[in-house]
C-alpha positions in Angstrom: 16.4 -17.8 -1.1 18.0 -14.6 -2.5 16.7 -11.1 -0.3 15.4 -8.2 -2.9 16.9 -5.3 -1.9 13.8 -2.2 -1.9 14.7 1.6 -1.0 11.9 1.8 1.2 10.7 -0.9 4.8 8.3 -1.2 6.8 6.7 1.2 8.6 8.6 3.6 7.0 6.9 7.1 6.4 6.8 7.8 2.3 5.3 9.8 0.3 4.5 9.7 -3.2 6.1 11.8 -6.2 4.5 10.1 -8.9 0.9 9.5 -10.4 -2.8 10.2 -9.4 -2.3 10.3 -6.2 1.0 12.9 -5.6 1.7 14.8 -2.6 0.3 11.8 -0.3 1.9 10.7 2.4 1.6 7.4 4.4 2.9 5.1 6.6 4.2 1.8 4.8 2.3 -0.4 5.6 3.5 -3.6 3.2 6.6 -4.4 0.6 6.2 -7.5 -2.3 9.9 -6.5 -3.5 9.1 -9.3 -6.4 5.9 -7.3 -7.9 7.5 -3.6 -7.1 4.3 -3.1 -4.8 4.2 -0.7 -1.4 1.0 -0.4 0.6 0.9 3.0 2.0 -1.7 4.1 4.9 -4.3 6.2 3.2 -2.9 7.0 -0.2 -4.5 4.8 -2.2 -7.9 3.8 -1.0 -10.2 1.0 -2.8 -13.7 -0.6 -2.0 -13.8 -3.9 -1.7 -17.1 -6.3 -2.4 -16.3 -9.3 0.3 -18.6 -12.4 0.9 -20.7 -13.1 3.7 -17.7 -15.1 6.4 -16.7 -15.2 10.0 -14.6 -12.0 9.7 -16.9 -9.8 7.8 -20.5 -11.8 9.3 -22.5 -8.4 6.6 -20.5 -8.9 4.0 -21.0 -5.6 1.6 -18.3 -3.6 0.6 -14.8 -2.3 2.2 -12.4 0.0 1.6 -8.5 -1.9 1.7 -5.1 0.4 0.6 -3.8 0.1 -2.9 -0.5 -0.6 -4.1 1.5 2.0 -5.1 4.4 1.4 -8.0 7.9 0.8 -5.5 9.4 3.4 -7.7 6.7 6.5 -7.1 7.5 7.0 -3.8 10.2 8.6 -1.6 11.4 8.1 2.0 10.6 10.4 4.1 13.1 11.9 6.9 
């Protein structure tokens, strides 16, 4: 299985350089190289409705971090 090379890795500090969230910085929490997306902590918050489960016993709306295209981020330092 071949690995797709990316310019950022999990745990890197990055800055968004294009799009609606331009200028925001954060730490990379996960990478999906096949789709070309990274999830940066605190940059693109989304609200998601969830059913009741053991993890979320009350259900309701939770906040998650949304993906940003990998070409729209640059590595800092």
